[in-house]
N, C-alpha and C positions, 0 to 999 in steps of 0.2 A: 504493500500500500504506500501511498504518497504521504506528504506532510499533512494533507487535508484531514484524514481521519485522526491523526494525532492531535491536531489543533482542535478538532471536534471533541475529542475526549477531554482536552483541557477546558473546553467550553462547558462540558458537563461538570467538571470539578469546580469551575468558576460559579456555576449556578448553585452548587451545593454550598459554597462559601457565602454566596449572597444570601441564601436562606438563613444562615446563621447570623448574618450581620444586619439584615433588614427585615422588618416585620410589617412595613406599610404595603398594602395590597398592590398599589400602583407600581411601586419600585420592584416588587417581586415579579409582577407580570412583565414589565419591561425587560428584566434580566432573562427570564425564560424565553421570551420571543427572540431576543438578540442571540441567545445561545443556540436556539433551534436553527436560526438562519445560518449561523456560522457552522454549526455541526453538520448540516446537510448541504452547505454551499449553494444556497438558494438566493434568488434575487429578492423575493418577498417572503415575509413571515407574519403571522397574526395569531393572536390568542383571544378568543371570545368567552366571556362569562355570561351565561344566559340570565335574563330576568324572568319574571313570572307572567309576562304579558306578550310573548311572541317576539321579543326583541333581545337585545344584549344590554345588560347592565354596564358592562365594560367591554371595550374592544381595542386592543393594543396592537399596533402594527410596527414593523421594522422594514426599512427599504423604501418607504413612502415619505416624502418630505412633508413638513408641516403645511406648506402651501398646497400641495396636492391633496392632503387629507381634508383641509378646509373646503377645497373645491368639490370633493366627492360628496359632501353633505352629511346628513344624519347617519347615526349608527345603522348597520344593516339589520334586517329582520331575519327571523329563523325560517328560511325557506330554501328550497333547492338543495344544493350541496351542503350548505351550512346546517340545515335541518338534519341531513343524513348523519353528520358528525355528532349531533346531540342525541339522536334517537336510535342509533345503531351501535353495536358493541365493538366492532373492529375498525381497522383503518380503511381509508378510501384512497386508492392510487389510480390516477387517470393520466393517459397520455396527452389528452387535450380536454380540459374541462368544458370548453365551449361546445364540444360535440356530444356531451352527456345530455340525455333527454330531460334531466332535472334542471339543467342550466337555465336561468331566467334572465340573463343579461346583467349589465352593470350600469351605473350612472355614467354620464358622458365623460366625466373627468377621471374615471377609474383607469388605472394602468392596465395594459393588455396582458393577459396571462394565458398560458397554455397548459403545460404539464403541472400536475397538482398532487399533493399528498396531505392528507389530514387524518386525524384520529381524535376520539374523545378522551378527555381527562376524567378519570373516574375515581371516586372515593367510595369503595364498597360497591353498592348497587346504584349509587347516585352519580349522574353525569354532572360535573361541576364546571366544565369548560370544554373547549376544543382548540387544538393546535392546527394551524393551516400553513402550508408552504406551497410556493408556486415558482415556476421557472428555474429549474435546476441549471446552474451555470455549466454550459457545455458548448461545443460538442466534446465528447470524450475522444481518446486516441483512435478508437475504432469507428468514429463517426456517429455513434449512437447518442441518444439524448434521453432525458427524463429520469425520474426517481426509480430506485431499485428496491428489491426485497431487503437488502442490507440497510438501505435508508429507512425502511419501515421499522426494522428492529431497533435501530439507533434512536429513532423518534419515540418509539415505545418506551425506551429507557428514560428518555428525558421527560416523558409524560408521567412516569412514576415520581420523579422529583417534583414535577409541577403539582401533582396531587398533594404532596406533603407541604409544599410552599403555600398553596392556596388555602389548605385547611389551617395551617399555622397562622397565616395572615388574617383570615376571617376570625379566628378565635381571638387573636390579639386585638383586633379592632373592637370586638364586642367587650373585651376586658376593659377597654377605655371608658365604657359606659357604666362600669360598676360604681357604686356609690361612695366607696372609701378608697383613698389613694393607696393605703397599705394593701388592700385587697387586690388592687390592680397589679401592684408590684409582685405580690405573692403568686398571682396567676401567671405572670410572665416568667417567673422563675420555674414554676411547675412545667410550663410548656418547654422551656429550654432544657431542663433536666431530663424530660421524657425522651427527647430526640437527639440531644447533643452527641451522645456516644455513637448512636447509629449513623448520624451524619458524618462524624469523623471516620467511621469505618467505610462509609460510602466513598468518601473522598480518596482514602488510601486505595480502595479497590479500583476505582477509576484510574488512578495514577499507575497502579500495577498493570492494568490492561493497556494503557498507553505505552508503557515500556516494552510490553510483550508483543505488540501488534505486528511488528515486522518479523521478529525472529521466531515467534511461536504463536501463530494465529489461533491454533486450537485452544491453547491455554488462555489466550486473550479473550476468546469467546466465552470460556468458562467464567472468567473474571467479570465479564459484562453481565452474564446471567446472574451472578452473585449480587451485582449492583441492584438488579431488579428485585431480588429476594429481600435484600436489606432495606430497600425503599418501602416495600410493602410492610415489613416488620415495623419500621419507624412510624408509618402511618397508623398502624394498629396501636402502638404504644402511646401515640399522641391522643388518639380517641379515648383510650382507657384512662389516661391521666386526667383528661378533662371531665369524663363521665364521673369519676370518683371524687372529683374536687367538690368540697362543700364550703360555701362562702363563710368567712369569719363572722361577718355581720349577722348572718342567719343564726349561727351558734350563740352569739352574744345577745341579740335583740329579739329573735323570733321572727316569724313570717310577717306578721302584721306591720311591725315597725320597719322591717327591711323593705317591704314593698312600698310603704308610705314614703320612705326616704328616696328610694329608687325612682318613684314616680315624680317626686318634687324635682330631682335632678334633671330628668328627661324633659319635664315641662319647661324648665329654664333653658335647656340646651337646644330645643327644637321649636320650630314655628308652630306646629299644631298644639292645641290646648290638650294637656294630659291631666286627668283627674283620678283620684282614688277615693273609694268609699268602702267602709268595713262595717258589718253589722253582726254582732254577737259571736264572733269567731274567737275561740280561745286556742291554746296550744294544741297542735296536732303532733302525731308521731314524726320524728325527725326526718324519716325517709319521705313522708308525704309532703312536709314543708319544703324540702329541697326540690322535689319534683314540681310542686306548684310554682316555686320561684323560677325554676328553669323554663317552664312553659310560659310564664308571664313574660320573662325576658325575651324569649323567642317571638312570641306574639307581638310584643311591643316593638321589637326590632322590625318585624315585617310591616306593621302599621305605619311606623315613622319613616321607614326608608322606601317602601314600595307602594303603599296604598294611596298616596296623595291625599291623605285625610286632613280635615281641619280640626277634628275633635276625636280624642281617644279616651275612653272611660274604662277604668279598672275597678271591678267590684269583687269583694270577698265576703261571702255570706254564710251563715250557719245553715246546715242542712242535715237534720237529724243529729247523729253523733259526729258527723263529718262536716264538710264544707264544700262550697261551690265557688270557683274562680271564674270570672267572666271578663273578657277583654273585648270591647266593642269599638269599632271605628266607623266613621261615615265616609270612608274612601271609595275608590272605584270598584272594589269587590272583584270577584272572579268566579269561575264555574268550578267547584271542587271536583266534579267528576269528568271534567273535559279531557284531561290527560293525566296519565300516571306521573309524568315528570313535573307537572305543576305542583302537586302536593309535595314532592321531594324538595323542589327548590324553595318552597315556603317553610320547610322543616316540619310539615304536618306528620310525616312518618315518625320522626324522632319524638315529637310531642305526644303522639298516641302511645308510643312505646313507654315513655316516661309515666303516663297516666296508668296504663295497664300494669306496669311494673310495681306499682304501689296499691294495686287493687281498685283503681279508679277507672274512669272512662272519659274520653274526650270527644266532643261533638263540634262540628264546624257548620255554620250557616252563612252562606254568602251567595251573591249573584252579581253579575256585571252591573255596575252603577248603583248597587244597593248596600254597599258597605259589607263588613264582615263581623261576625261574632264567634269567638272561640270560647268554649265553656269546658272546664275541667271539674269533675266531681270526684271527691274521695270519701270513703266511708268513715274516716276517723279511726280511733282505736281505744 
């Protein structure tokens, strides 16, 4: 192989280092996109993070100037080839994207693209983004052009890193909304401790593969396979650490006081009005209080970031020996049964799992233009 693959493996290592240094989502996305473009020697690269309404919450490109990007216009929608990356499990490699029946054209200012390679970025069963590459720099010595099966495998390795980076960055951004500065610092430390050792191993393994790529390709391939294994393990450890984390404020103040303070902070920090009301609720089992807090945080995050609401109301009420948590917004709403992916992007699957895990249940009422109500009921103890 030439120096290209070696520099590509160095780009993978750089991406790993960037994940350990940066926790801002935008910075992480830019690093991954630039690394993917360098890794596969492509003219253009992009990474899209889907929103809940058929578009992209974020779409980062590399190889397109700021002037070109402004001329192209609004972020793309989830249709054609972009939709395929979000709703299918495997990669998509095309000799000419323009000849694919799903191709729907580009804006007039969009650069011309031919050969195409893309694949979803997955966190367990959830598709949290997609990587796209176009226009492999060629021709090759034999006159051929386009992305190869080896390119697919290398991009798959980078997608493993991207899943870790996006999960880490999303969790960090949510940690900034916690109500106590010490809690935010503790969460950041928990996230770092959970993955730092695995990330270090990933970097060393990638470096080993880079050194072996010329003299022992078989061993180099084995090292690259190990990179994928380590990346998956790091993602699992990160999810476990966050799932088991119990906020200090909840231990010290209980659910009612913690929710009240959390809502006050969000009301000051965001444009929509956020209110809290509690009626007759006393202490619940610790596991139920933690689950209710997590569901409230997820539902509030969705309402404030995605629903375009003007008012968000949080209510905690006594219900028999237990309690009912209700988060209601007057935003644009959605169709809960429209697509499987919509529920995953809103975190509804994890919220239902939290509720059922403590013997409770979660219901969702929403419709386009009608706002959303998320209700969690627990039996108490």
